[in-house]
DRENLO-914544 format. One record per atom (N, C-alpha, C, O): residue number from 1; residue in one letter; atom name; x, y, z. Coordinates in nm, 4 decimals, always signed. Layout:
REM residues N
ATOM    i  aa  at        xx        yy        zz
ATOM  NUM   a  CA         X         Y         Z
...
//
This chain:
REM residues 117
ATOM    i  aa  at        xx        yy        zz
ATOM    1   x   N   +3.3807   +3.8935   +5.8888
ATOM    1   x  CA   +3.4076   +3.7655   +5.9515
ATOM    1   x   C   +3.3406   +3.6602   +5.8592
ATOM    1   x   O   +3.2452   +3.6829   +5.7847
ATOM    2   x   N   +3.4027   +3.5449   +5.8746
ATOM    2   x  CA   +3.3894   +3.4220   +5.8259
ATOM    2   x   C   +3.3116   +3.3208   +5.8822
ATOM    2   x   O   +3.3785   +3.2443   +5.9516
ATOM    3   x   N   +3.1561   +3.2869   +5.8736
ATOM    3   x  CA   +3.1278   +3.1717   +5.9765
ATOM    3   x   C   +3.0708   +3.0706   +5.8700
ATOM    3   x   O   +3.0057   +3.0909   +5.7675
ATOM    4   x   N   +3.1243   +2.9362   +5.9382
ATOM    4   x  CA   +3.0994   +2.7995   +5.8632
ATOM    4   x   C   +2.9857   +2.7658   +5.9208
ATOM    4   x   O   +2.9852   +2.7531   +6.0433
ATOM    5   x   N   +2.8937   +2.7492   +5.8629
ATOM    5   x  CA   +2.7437   +2.6719   +5.9462
ATOM    5   x   C   +2.6505   +2.5704   +5.9048
ATOM    5   x   O   +2.5543   +2.6125   +5.8405
ATOM    6   x   N   +2.6549   +2.4753   +5.9214
ATOM    6   x  CA   +2.6064   +2.3710   +5.8761
ATOM    6   x   C   +2.4043   +2.3653   +5.8692
ATOM    6   x   O   +2.3413   +2.3051   +5.7823
ATOM    7   x   N   +2.3334   +2.4565   +6.0020
ATOM    7   x  CA   +2.2567   +2.4407   +6.0440
ATOM    7   x   C   +2.1884   +2.5683   +5.9462
ATOM    7   x   O   +2.2406   +2.6793   +5.9571
ATOM    8   x   N   +2.0755   +2.5513   +5.8542
ATOM    8   x  CA   +2.0006   +2.6977   +5.8002
ATOM    8   x   C   +1.9610   +2.7731   +5.9020
ATOM    8   x   O   +1.9376   +2.8862   +5.8594
ATOM    9   x   N   +1.9442   +2.7655   +6.0037
ATOM    9   x  CA   +1.8651   +2.8270   +6.1284
ATOM    9   x   C   +2.0080   +2.9172   +6.1347
ATOM    9   x   O   +2.0158   +3.0282   +6.0820
ATOM   10   x   N   +2.1047   +2.8619   +6.1973
ATOM   10   x  CA   +2.2235   +2.9231   +6.2085
ATOM   10   x   C   +2.2768   +3.0226   +6.1247
ATOM   10   x   O   +2.3218   +3.1260   +6.1742
ATOM   11   x   N   +2.2768   +2.9988   +5.9755
ATOM   11   x  CA   +2.3615   +3.0867   +5.8915
ATOM   11   x   C   +2.2119   +3.2200   +5.8720
ATOM   11   x   O   +2.2314   +3.3288   +5.8177
ATOM   12   x   N   +2.1079   +3.1878   +5.9147
ATOM   12   x  CA   +2.0406   +3.2894   +5.8845
ATOM   12   x   C   +2.0548   +3.3978   +6.0406
ATOM   12   x   O   +2.0255   +3.5173   +6.0394
ATOM   13   x   N   +2.1000   +3.3305   +6.1525
ATOM   13   x  CA   +2.0939   +3.4031   +6.2329
ATOM   13   x   C   +2.2488   +3.4815   +6.2528
ATOM   13   x   O   +2.2645   +3.5839   +6.3194
ATOM   14   x   N   +2.3620   +3.4049   +6.1757
ATOM   14   x  CA   +2.5125   +3.4570   +6.1312
ATOM   14   x   C   +2.4879   +3.6136   +6.0629
ATOM   14   x   O   +2.5494   +3.7167   +6.0902
ATOM   15   x   N   +2.4039   +3.5987   +5.9890
ATOM   15   x  CA   +2.3672   +3.7423   +5.8936
ATOM   15   x   C   +2.2824   +3.8044   +5.9533
ATOM   15   x   O   +2.2640   +3.9205   +5.9167
ATOM   16   x   N   +2.2143   +3.7592   +6.0472
ATOM   16   x  CA   +2.1175   +3.8667   +6.1698
ATOM   16   x   C   +2.2424   +3.9203   +6.2281
ATOM   16   x   O   +2.2521   +4.0399   +6.2008
ATOM   17   x   N   +2.3258   +3.8829   +6.2872
ATOM   17   x  CA   +2.4163   +3.9363   +6.3831
ATOM   17   x   C   +2.5281   +4.0374   +6.2979
ATOM   17   x   O   +2.5852   +4.1422   +6.3281
ATOM   18   x   N   +2.5283   +3.9619   +6.1928
ATOM   18   x  CA   +2.6567   +4.1013   +6.1354
ATOM   18   x   C   +2.5560   +4.1669   +6.0958
ATOM   18   x   O   +2.6392   +4.2576   +6.0970
ATOM   19   x   N   +2.4582   +4.2150   +6.0607
ATOM   19   x  CA   +2.3757   +4.3379   +6.0291
ATOM   19   x   C   +2.3354   +4.4093   +6.1597
ATOM   19   x   O   +2.3085   +4.5294   +6.1568
ATOM   20   x   N   +2.3298   +4.3261   +6.2936
ATOM   20   x  CA   +2.3275   +4.3859   +6.4020
ATOM   20   x   C   +2.4735   +4.4835   +6.4307
ATOM   20   x   O   +2.4799   +4.6055   +6.4458
ATOM   21   x   N   +2.5739   +4.3911   +6.4316
ATOM   21   x  CA   +2.6582   +4.4458   +6.4381
ATOM   21   x   C   +2.7408   +4.5452   +6.3383
ATOM   21   x   O   +2.8453   +4.6075   +6.3571
ATOM   22   x   N   +2.6617   +4.5370   +6.2347
ATOM   22   x  CA   +2.7341   +4.6401   +6.1047
ATOM   22   x   C   +2.8854   +4.5562   +6.0916
ATOM   22   x   O   +2.9902   +4.6163   +6.1153
ATOM   23   x   N   +2.8846   +4.4556   +6.0636
ATOM   23   x  CA   +2.9903   +4.3912   +5.9818
ATOM   23   x   C   +2.9673   +4.2978   +5.8922
ATOM   23   x   O   +2.8602   +4.2382   +5.9035
ATOM   24   x   N   +3.0681   +4.2556   +5.7690
ATOM   24   x  CA   +3.0108   +4.1550   +5.7176
ATOM   24   x   C   +3.0637   +4.0237   +5.7319
ATOM   24   x   O   +3.1747   +3.9907   +5.7736
ATOM   25   x   N   +2.9409   +3.9319   +5.6797
ATOM   25   x  CA   +2.9470   +3.8022   +5.7196
ATOM   25   x   C   +2.9242   +3.7488   +5.5863
ATOM   25   x   O   +2.8369   +3.7650   +5.5011
ATOM   26   x   N   +3.0607   +3.6607   +5.5981
ATOM   26   x  CA   +3.1097   +3.5350   +5.4698
ATOM   26   x   C   +3.0465   +3.4250   +5.5188
ATOM   26   x   O   +3.0857   +3.3778   +5.6255
ATOM   27   x   N   +2.9143   +3.3533   +5.4331
ATOM   27   x  CA   +2.8957   +3.1962   +5.4952
ATOM   27   x   C   +2.9948   +3.1137   +5.4218
ATOM   27   x   O   +3.0100   +3.1458   +5.3039
ATOM   28   x   N   +3.0746   +3.0015   +5.4716
ATOM   28   x  CA   +3.1787   +2.9279   +5.3882
ATOM   28   x   C   +3.1174   +2.8016   +5.4322
ATOM   28   x   O   +3.0531   +2.7977   +5.5370
ATOM   29   x   N   +3.1342   +2.6969   +5.3566
ATOM   29   x  CA   +3.0672   +2.5358   +5.3639
ATOM   29   x   C   +3.2006   +2.4630   +5.4652
ATOM   29   x   O   +3.1809   +2.4071   +5.5730
ATOM   30   x   N   +3.2741   +2.4728   +5.4291
ATOM   30   x  CA   +3.4182   +2.3899   +5.5005
ATOM   30   x   C   +3.5103   +2.4804   +5.6024
ATOM   30   x   O   +3.5308   +2.5911   +5.5525
ATOM   31   x   N   +3.5746   +2.4630   +5.7380
ATOM   31   x  CA   +3.6915   +2.4969   +5.7618
ATOM   31   x   C   +3.8012   +2.5275   +5.6057
ATOM   31   x   O   +3.8236   +2.6373   +5.5545
ATOM   32   x   N   +3.8474   +2.4062   +5.5648
ATOM   32   x  CA   +3.9018   +2.3952   +5.4722
ATOM   32   x   C   +3.9087   +2.5443   +5.3618
ATOM   32   x   O   +4.0176   +2.5869   +5.3234
ATOM   33   x   N   +3.7973   +2.6000   +5.3278
ATOM   33   x  CA   +3.7728   +2.6764   +5.2644
ATOM   33   x   C   +3.8185   +2.8079   +5.2864
ATOM   33   x   O   +3.8118   +2.8980   +5.2028
ATOM   34   x   N   +3.8684   +2.8182   +5.4082
ATOM   34   x  CA   +3.8817   +2.9534   +5.4790
ATOM   34   x   C   +4.0435   +2.9462   +5.4900
ATOM   34   x   O   +4.1108   +3.0364   +5.5400
ATOM   35   x   N   +4.0903   +2.8394   +5.4423
ATOM   35   x  CA   +4.2432   +2.8320   +5.4655
ATOM   35   x   C   +4.3299   +2.9430   +5.4150
ATOM   35   x   O   +4.3207   +2.9684   +5.2948
ATOM   36   x   N   +4.4029   +3.0049   +5.4796
ATOM   36   x  CA   +4.4444   +3.0948   +5.4611
ATOM   36   x   C   +4.4026   +3.2854   +5.4662
ATOM   36   x   O   +4.4606   +3.3909   +5.4404
ATOM   37   x   N   +4.3010   +3.2516   +5.5039
ATOM   37   x  CA   +4.2095   +3.3615   +5.5211
ATOM   37   x   C   +4.1587   +3.3817   +5.6723
ATOM   37   x   O   +4.1208   +3.4979   +5.6869
ATOM   38   x   N   +4.1478   +3.3160   +5.7725
ATOM   38   x  CA   +4.1646   +3.3702   +5.9004
ATOM   38   x   C   +4.2984   +3.3667   +5.9816
ATOM   38   x   O   +4.4111   +3.3312   +5.9469
ATOM   39   x   N   +4.2417   +3.4238   +6.1232
ATOM   39   x  CA   +4.3541   +3.3971   +6.2048
ATOM   39   x   C   +4.3021   +3.3582   +6.3481
ATOM   39   x   O   +4.3562   +3.3897   +6.4540
ATOM   40   x   N   +4.2065   +3.2963   +6.3350
ATOM   40   x  CA   +4.1340   +3.3096   +6.4417
ATOM   40   x   C   +4.0170   +3.1840   +6.4490
ATOM   40   x   O   +3.9034   +3.2261   +6.4269
ATOM   41   x   N   +4.0280   +3.0079   +6.4819
ATOM   41   x  CA   +3.9129   +2.9798   +6.4456
ATOM   41   x   C   +3.7987   +2.9316   +6.5580
ATOM   41   x   O   +3.8681   +2.8801   +6.6456
ATOM   42   x   N   +3.6776   +2.9233   +6.5946
ATOM   42   x  CA   +3.6342   +2.8654   +6.6938
ATOM   42   x   C   +3.5359   +2.8053   +6.6537
ATOM   42   x   O   +3.4329   +2.8501   +6.6034
ATOM   43   x   N   +3.5699   +2.6886   +6.6780
ATOM   43   x  CA   +3.4392   +2.5948   +6.6553
ATOM   43   x   C   +3.3679   +2.5483   +6.8186
ATOM   43   x   O   +3.4356   +2.5299   +6.9198
ATOM   44   x   N   +3.2217   +2.5368   +6.8099
ATOM   44   x  CA   +3.1222   +2.5785   +6.8901
ATOM   44   x   C   +3.0437   +2.4359   +6.8833
ATOM   44   x   O   +2.9246   +2.4373   +6.9142
ATOM   45   x   N   +3.1099   +2.3007   +6.8406
ATOM   45   x  CA   +2.9967   +2.1895   +6.7900
ATOM   45   x   C   +2.9954   +2.0582   +6.8674
ATOM   45   x   O   +3.0922   +1.9985   +6.9147
ATOM   46   x   N   +2.8536   +2.0220   +6.8712
ATOM   46   x  CA   +2.8901   +1.8775   +6.9542
ATOM   46   x   C   +2.8856   +1.7761   +6.8151
ATOM   46   x   O   +2.8005   +1.6879   +6.8261
ATOM   47   x   N   +2.9577   +1.7740   +6.6946
ATOM   47   x  CA   +3.0265   +1.7226   +6.6131
ATOM   47   x   C   +3.0528   +1.6191   +6.6192
ATOM   47   x   O   +3.1643   +1.6241   +6.6712
ATOM   48   x   N   +3.0139   +1.4450   +6.5908
ATOM   48   x  CA   +3.1100   +1.3444   +6.6031
ATOM   48   x   C   +3.1659   +1.3314   +6.5303
ATOM   48   x   O   +3.1785   +1.2121   +6.5028
ATOM   49   x   N   +3.2316   +1.4126   +6.4542
ATOM   49   x  CA   +3.3388   +1.3698   +6.3555
ATOM   49   x   C   +3.4369   +1.4858   +6.3419
ATOM   49   x   O   +3.4021   +1.6021   +6.3622
ATOM   50   x   N   +3.5497   +1.4537   +6.3100
ATOM   50   x  CA   +3.6085   +1.6033   +6.2906
ATOM   50   x   C   +3.5931   +1.6905   +6.2031
ATOM   50   x   O   +3.5670   +1.6438   +6.0922
ATOM   51   x   N   +3.6001   +1.8150   +6.2106
ATOM   51   x  CA   +3.5331   +1.9491   +6.1052
ATOM   51   x   C   +3.6493   +1.9814   +6.0790
ATOM   51   x   O   +3.6597   +2.0229   +5.9636
ATOM   52   x   N   +3.7717   +1.9805   +6.1540
ATOM   52   x  CA   +3.9116   +2.0490   +6.1576
ATOM   52   x   C   +3.9952   +1.9451   +6.1295
ATOM   52   x   O   +3.9888   +1.8405   +6.1940
ATOM   53   x   N   +4.0809   +1.9632   +6.0318
ATOM   53   x  CA   +4.1955   +1.9421   +5.9624
ATOM   53   x   C   +4.2923   +1.9291   +5.9477
ATOM   53   x   O   +4.2976   +1.9285   +5.8247
ATOM   54   x   N   +4.4349   +1.9099   +5.9981
ATOM   54   x  CA   +4.5677   +1.9735   +5.9991
ATOM   54   x   C   +4.6204   +2.0568   +5.8117
ATOM   54   x   O   +4.6972   +2.1530   +5.8105
ATOM   55   x   N   +4.5781   +2.0129   +5.7117
ATOM   55   x  CA   +4.5757   +2.0218   +5.5737
ATOM   55   x   C   +4.5170   +2.2150   +5.5839
ATOM   55   x   O   +4.5406   +2.3074   +5.5060
ATOM   56   x   N   +4.4317   +2.2119   +5.7218
ATOM   56   x  CA   +4.3395   +2.3504   +5.6821
ATOM   56   x   C   +4.4005   +2.4577   +5.7736
ATOM   56   x   O   +4.3843   +2.5796   +5.7673
ATOM   57   x   N   +4.4864   +2.3744   +5.8743
ATOM   57   x  CA   +4.5579   +2.4975   +5.9538
ATOM   57   x   C   +4.6727   +2.5305   +5.9178
ATOM   57   x   O   +4.7605   +2.4475   +5.8942
ATOM   58   x   N   +4.6892   +2.6631   +5.9082
ATOM   58   x  CA   +4.8218   +2.8007   +5.8822
ATOM   58   x   C   +4.9109   +2.8261   +5.9822
ATOM   58   x   O   +4.8438   +2.8416   +6.0843
ATOM   59   x   N   +5.0600   +2.8420   +6.0135
ATOM   59   x  CA   +5.0948   +2.8923   +6.0578
ATOM   59   x   C   +5.0689   +3.0001   +6.1786
ATOM   59   x   O   +5.0413   +3.1088   +6.1279
ATOM   60   x   N   +5.0687   +3.0050   +6.3040
ATOM   60   x  CA   +4.9952   +3.1196   +6.3698
ATOM   60   x   C   +4.8632   +3.1527   +6.3658
ATOM   60   x   O   +4.8300   +3.2663   +6.3998
ATOM   61   x   N   +4.7430   +3.0344   +6.3129
ATOM   61   x  CA   +4.5958   +3.0071   +6.3447
ATOM   61   x   C   +4.5682   +2.9772   +6.4569
ATOM   61   x   O   +4.5895   +2.8606   +6.4902
ATOM   62   x   N   +4.5015   +3.0874   +6.5714
ATOM   62   x  CA   +4.4936   +3.0435   +6.6898
ATOM   62   x   C   +4.3101   +2.9763   +6.6845
ATOM   62   x   O   +4.2131   +3.0331   +6.6344
ATOM   63   x   N   +4.3143   +2.8423   +6.7542
ATOM   63   x  CA   +4.2038   +2.7690   +6.7555
ATOM   63   x   C   +4.1116   +2.7368   +6.8878
ATOM   63   x   O   +4.1728   +2.6964   +6.9867
ATOM   64   x   N   +4.0269   +2.7455   +6.8933
ATOM   64   x  CA   +3.9210   +2.7320   +7.0506
ATOM   64   x   C   +3.7936   +2.6253   +7.0153
ATOM   64   x   O   +3.6784   +2.6420   +6.9753
ATOM   65   x   N   +3.8511   +2.5420   +7.0407
ATOM   65   x  CA   +3.7213   +2.3972   +7.0521
ATOM   65   x   C   +3.6437   +2.4802   +7.1622
ATOM   65   x   O   +3.6933   +2.5566   +7.2450
ATOM   66   x   N   +3.4928   +2.4435   +7.1417
ATOM   66   x  CA   +3.4060   +2.4612   +7.2593
ATOM   66   x   C   +3.3019   +2.3596   +7.2266
ATOM   66   x   O   +3.2364   +2.3446   +7.1235
ATOM   67   x   N   +3.3023   +2.2994   +7.3284
ATOM   67   x  CA   +3.1894   +2.1729   +7.3019
ATOM   67   x   C   +3.2066   +2.0387   +7.2853
ATOM   67   x   O   +3.1128   +1.9667   +7.3197
ATOM   68   x   N   +3.3199   +1.9812   +7.2336
ATOM   68   x  CA   +3.4470   +1.8755   +7.2496
ATOM   68   x   C   +3.4651   +1.8591   +7.3410
ATOM   68   x   O   +3.5833   +1.8497   +7.3739
ATOM   69   x   N   +3.3604   +1.8446   +7.4421
ATOM   69   x  CA   +3.3663   +1.8255   +7.5529
ATOM   69   x   C   +3.3542   +1.7101   +7.6445
ATOM   69   x   O   +3.3751   +1.7201   +7.7654
ATOM   70   x   N   +3.3121   +1.5748   +7.5715
ATOM   70   x  CA   +3.2536   +1.4881   +7.6305
ATOM   70   x   C   +3.2387   +1.3819   +7.5091
ATOM   70   x   O   +3.2426   +1.4224   +7.3930
ATOM   71   x   N   +3.2225   +1.2518   +7.5379
ATOM   71   x  CA   +3.2288   +1.1171   +7.4563
ATOM   71   x   C   +3.1085   +1.1498   +7.3728
ATOM   71   x   O   +3.0120   +1.1854   +7.4405
ATOM   72   x   N   +3.0876   +1.1467   +7.2312
ATOM   72   x  CA   +3.1732   +1.1144   +7.0889
ATOM   72   x   C   +3.2038   +1.2309   +7.0349
ATOM   72   x   O   +3.2513   +1.2363   +6.9214
ATOM   73   x   N   +3.1769   +1.3579   +7.1211
ATOM   73   x  CA   +3.2194   +1.4989   +7.0602
ATOM   73   x   C   +3.3640   +1.4881   +7.0004
ATOM   73   x   O   +3.4468   +1.4237   +7.0649
ATOM   74   x   N   +3.4042   +1.5526   +6.8692
ATOM   74   x  CA   +3.5075   +1.5730   +6.8396
ATOM   74   x   C   +3.5143   +1.7162   +6.7066
ATOM   74   x   O   +3.4435   +1.7251   +6.6063
ATOM   75   x   N   +3.6133   +1.8029   +6.7486
ATOM   75   x  CA   +3.6526   +1.9083   +6.6425
ATOM   75   x   C   +3.7326   +1.9092   +6.5607
ATOM   75   x   O   +3.7055   +1.9398   +6.4445
ATOM   76   x   N   +3.8540   +1.8753   +6.6015
ATOM   76   x  CA   +4.0074   +1.7915   +6.5105
ATOM   76   x   C   +4.0316   +1.6860   +6.5451
ATOM   76   x   O   +4.0347   +1.6207   +6.6494
ATOM   77   x   N   +4.0617   +1.6670   +6.3702
ATOM   77   x  CA   +4.1377   +1.5599   +6.3918
ATOM   77   x   C   +4.2355   +1.5342   +6.4237
ATOM   77   x   O   +4.2929   +1.6428   +6.4154
ATOM   78   x   N   +4.3300   +1.4410   +6.4696
ATOM   78   x  CA   +4.4449   +1.3755   +6.5549
ATOM   78   x   C   +4.5639   +1.5078   +6.5015
ATOM   78   x   O   +4.6159   +1.6051   +6.5562
ATOM   79   x   N   +4.5671   +1.4625   +6.4043
ATOM   79   x  CA   +4.7209   +1.5412   +6.2817
ATOM   79   x   C   +4.6647   +1.7183   +6.3345
ATOM   79   x   O   +4.7493   +1.7941   +6.3820
ATOM   80   x   N   +4.5815   +1.7445   +6.3250
ATOM   80   x  CA   +4.5562   +1.8982   +6.3721
ATOM   80   x   C   +4.5622   +1.9154   +6.5031
ATOM   80   x   O   +4.6032   +2.0251   +6.5409
ATOM   81   x   N   +4.5339   +1.8408   +6.5789
ATOM   81   x  CA   +4.6096   +1.8399   +6.7663
ATOM   81   x   C   +4.7895   +1.8068   +6.6935
ATOM   81   x   O   +4.8640   +1.9038   +6.6794
ATOM   82   x   N   +4.8161   +1.7293   +6.6721
ATOM   82   x  CA   +4.9855   +1.6981   +6.6951
ATOM   82   x   C   +5.0300   +1.8935   +6.6139
ATOM   82   x   O   +5.1228   +1.9624   +6.6564
ATOM   83   x   N   +4.9409   +1.9335   +6.5068
ATOM   83   x  CA   +5.0043   +2.0439   +6.4661
ATOM   83   x   C   +5.0601   +2.1590   +6.5386
ATOM   83   x   O   +5.1537   +2.2383   +6.5288
ATOM   84   x   N   +4.9393   +2.1269   +6.6322
ATOM   84   x  CA   +4.9942   +2.2186   +6.7535
ATOM   84   x   C   +5.1053   +2.2792   +6.8229
ATOM   84   x   O   +5.1498   +2.2147   +6.9178
ATOM   85   x   N   +5.1709   +2.4138   +6.7894
ATOM   85   x  CA   +5.2061   +2.4221   +6.9080
ATOM   85   x   C   +5.2075   +2.4386   +7.0649
ATOM   85   x   O   +5.3019   +2.4224   +7.1422
ATOM   86   x   N   +5.1020   +2.4684   +7.0860
ATOM   86   x  CA   +5.0747   +2.5286   +7.2388
ATOM   86   x   C   +4.9324   +2.4274   +7.1959
ATOM   86   x   O   +4.8610   +2.4232   +7.0958
ATOM   87   x   N   +4.9342   +2.3444   +7.3386
ATOM   87   x  CA   +4.7479   +2.3373   +7.4243
ATOM   87   x   C   +4.7164   +2.3853   +7.5366
ATOM   87   x   O   +4.7884   +2.3719   +7.6356
ATOM   88   x   N   +4.6059   +2.4473   +7.5369
ATOM   88   x  CA   +4.5794   +2.4852   +7.6618
ATOM   88   x   C   +4.4510   +2.4417   +7.6661
ATOM   88   x   O   +4.3724   +2.4553   +7.5723
ATOM   89   x   N   +4.4199   +2.3787   +7.7923
ATOM   89   x  CA   +4.2840   +2.3029   +7.8485
ATOM   89   x   C   +4.2701   +2.3509   +7.9912
ATOM   89   x   O   +4.3305   +2.3601   +8.0981
ATOM   90   x   N   +4.1167   +2.3845   +7.9103
ATOM   90   x  CA   +4.0521   +2.4527   +8.0253
ATOM   90   x   C   +3.9617   +2.3614   +8.1771
ATOM   90   x   O   +3.9327   +2.3999   +8.2904
ATOM   91   x   N   +3.9458   +2.2558   +8.1181
ATOM   91   x  CA   +3.8878   +2.1391   +8.2348
ATOM   91   x   C   +3.9689   +2.0623   +8.1828
ATOM   91   x   O   +4.0159   +2.0610   +8.0690
ATOM   92   x   N   +3.9930   +1.9626   +8.3155
ATOM   92   x  CA   +4.0671   +1.8259   +8.3383
ATOM   92   x   C   +3.9626   +1.7777   +8.2411
ATOM   92   x   O   +4.0018   +1.7795   +8.1244
ATOM   93   x   N   +3.8105   +1.7251   +8.2643
ATOM   93   x  CA   +3.7187   +1.6391   +8.1963
ATOM   93   x   C   +3.7410   +1.6480   +8.0540
ATOM   93   x   O   +3.7073   +1.5519   +7.9848
ATOM   94   x   N   +3.8002   +1.7640   +7.9932
ATOM   94   x  CA   +3.8057   +1.7436   +7.8723
ATOM   94   x   C   +3.9352   +1.6484   +7.8284
ATOM   94   x   O   +3.9324   +1.5764   +7.7286
ATOM   95   x   N   +4.0351   +1.6579   +7.9074
ATOM   95   x  CA   +4.1353   +1.5734   +7.8916
ATOM   95   x   C   +4.1166   +1.3669   +7.8994
ATOM   95   x   O   +4.1619   +1.2672   +7.8433
ATOM   96   x   N   +4.0250   +1.4027   +8.0024
ATOM   96   x  CA   +3.9803   +1.2276   +8.0048
ATOM   96   x   C   +3.8577   +1.1877   +7.9217
ATOM   96   x   O   +3.8752   +1.0691   +7.8940
ATOM   97   x   N   +3.7638   +1.2219   +7.8787
ATOM   97   x  CA   +3.6055   +1.2265   +7.8323
ATOM   97   x   C   +3.6323   +1.3064   +7.6936
ATOM   97   x   O   +3.5388   +1.2747   +7.6202
ATOM   98   x   N   +3.7249   +1.4025   +7.6200
ATOM   98   x  CA   +3.6613   +1.4952   +7.5291
ATOM   98   x   C   +3.7373   +1.4169   +7.4213
ATOM   98   x   O   +3.7497   +1.2969   +7.3968
ATOM   99   x   N   +3.7942   +1.5562   +7.3533
ATOM   99   x  CA   +3.8454   +1.5395   +7.2202
ATOM   99   x   C   +4.0215   +1.5039   +7.2432
ATOM   99   x   O   +4.0891   +1.4714   +7.1456
ATOM  100   x   N   +4.0685   +1.5124   +7.3506
ATOM  100   x  CA   +4.1604   +1.4613   +7.3475
ATOM  100   x   C   +4.1572   +1.3014   +7.4142
ATOM  100   x   O   +4.2583   +1.2389   +7.3821
ATOM  101   x   N   +4.0787   +1.2377   +7.4847
ATOM  101   x  CA   +4.0358   +1.1111   +7.5041
ATOM  101   x   C   +4.0143   +1.0303   +7.3749
ATOM  101   x   O   +4.0354   +0.9090   +7.3731
ATOM  102   x   N   +3.9823   +1.0819   +7.2927
ATOM  102   x  CA   +3.8776   +1.0548   +7.1791
ATOM  102   x   C   +4.0327   +0.9702   +7.0685
ATOM  102   x   O   +4.0552   +0.8606   +7.0171
ATOM  103   x   N   +4.1127   +1.1223   +7.0826
ATOM  103   x  CA   +4.1852   +1.0881   +6.9951
ATOM  103   x   C   +4.3034   +0.9973   +7.0066
ATOM  103   x   O   +4.3670   +0.9531   +6.9109
ATOM  104   x   N   +4.3301   +0.9702   +7.1520
ATOM  104   x  CA   +4.4301   +0.9102   +7.1984
ATOM  104   x   C   +4.3675   +0.7476   +7.1743
ATOM  104   x   O   +4.4316   +0.6515   +7.1317
ATOM  105   x   N   +4.2451   +0.7501   +7.2094
ATOM  105   x  CA   +4.1894   +0.6080   +7.1947
ATOM  105   x   C   +4.2039   +0.5734   +7.0481
ATOM  105   x   O   +4.2470   +0.4582   +7.0435
ATOM  106   x   N   +4.1885   +0.6175   +6.9378
ATOM  106   x  CA   +4.2150   +0.6160   +6.8113
ATOM  106   x   C   +4.3077   +0.6035   +6.7632
ATOM  106   x   O   +4.3277   +0.5511   +6.6535
ATOM  107   x   N   +4.3991   +0.6585   +6.8506
ATOM  107   x  CA   +4.5580   +0.6551   +6.8184
ATOM  107   x   C   +4.6194   +0.4980   +6.8340
ATOM  107   x   O   +4.6873   +0.4215   +6.7655
ATOM  108   x   N   +4.5675   +0.4974   +6.9384
ATOM  108   x  CA   +4.5681   +0.3277   +7.0308
ATOM  108   x   C   +4.5540   +0.2040   +6.8883
ATOM  108   x   O   +4.6478   +0.1416   +6.8387
ATOM  109   x   N   +4.4454   +0.1991   +6.8586
ATOM  109   x  CA   +4.3579   +0.1171   +6.7938
ATOM  109   x   C   +4.4072   +0.1124   +6.6451
ATOM  109   x   O   +4.3800   +0.0158   +6.5738
ATOM  110   x   N   +4.4805   +0.2192   +6.5999
ATOM  110   x  CA   +4.5475   +0.2120   +6.4543
ATOM  110   x   C   +4.4360   +0.3223   +6.3822
ATOM  110   x   O   +4.4843   +0.4145   +6.3164
ATOM  111   x   N   +4.3105   +0.3134   +6.3932
ATOM  111   x  CA   +4.1970   +0.3803   +6.3645
ATOM  111   x   C   +4.2449   +0.4598   +6.2379
ATOM  111   x   O   +4.3264   +0.5441   +6.2753
ATOM  112   x   N   +4.2297   +0.4638   +6.1328
ATOM  112   x  CA   +4.2746   +0.5505   +6.0396
ATOM  112   x   C   +4.1526   +0.7437   +6.0242
ATOM  112   x   O   +4.0320   +0.7630   +6.0400
ATOM  113   x   N   +4.2743   +0.8441   +5.9865
ATOM  113   x  CA   +4.1635   +0.9465   +5.9850
ATOM  113   x   C   +4.1009   +0.9519   +5.8624
ATOM  113   x   O   +4.1427   +0.9082   +5.7552
ATOM  114   x   N   +3.9592   +1.0300   +5.8950
ATOM  114   x  CA   +3.8886   +1.0765   +5.7996
ATOM  114   x   C   +3.9618   +1.2092   +5.7202
ATOM  114   x   O   +4.0460   +1.2938   +5.7503
ATOM  115   x   N   +3.8955   +1.1828   +5.6247
ATOM  115   x  CA   +3.9544   +1.3329   +5.5241
ATOM  115   x   C   +3.8273   +1.4449   +5.5292
ATOM  115   x   O   +3.7128   +1.4154   +5.5633
ATOM  116   x   N   +3.8707   +1.5756   +5.4892
ATOM  116   x  CA   +3.7621   +1.5991   +5.4776
ATOM  116   x   C   +3.6891   +1.6715   +5.3194
ATOM  116   x   O   +3.7423   +1.7384   +5.2308
ATOM  117   x   N   +3.5398   +1.6189   +5.3376
ATOM  117   x  CA   +3.4711   +1.6063   +5.1832
ATOM  117   x   C   +3.4239   +1.7906   +5.1585
ATOM  117   x   O   +3.3689   +1.8268   +5.0545
//
């Protein structure tokens, strides 16, 4: 399992979880550094800036975003959303006020996208 975590406390938790489950846990700095090495990506972040960019995504990648459900939270940049061949939305409020609404407003205003650092 590869875990990208910004919080030192959560990095420790990921290592402990790996030991408890008997699996190897590798810590990574960015989603981009995992390109071509993952099949499933799950974000659980209240981030206000995109963490996943289209160039980090490969064909067949399954992405779950949890936490980008109200303003100003966001996990994926607009190009990453456009790259998806299927989008399933579990809660209508995510369309109205979360990840999808933010991207729509940014595109409407002509705001430029961020780049992964």
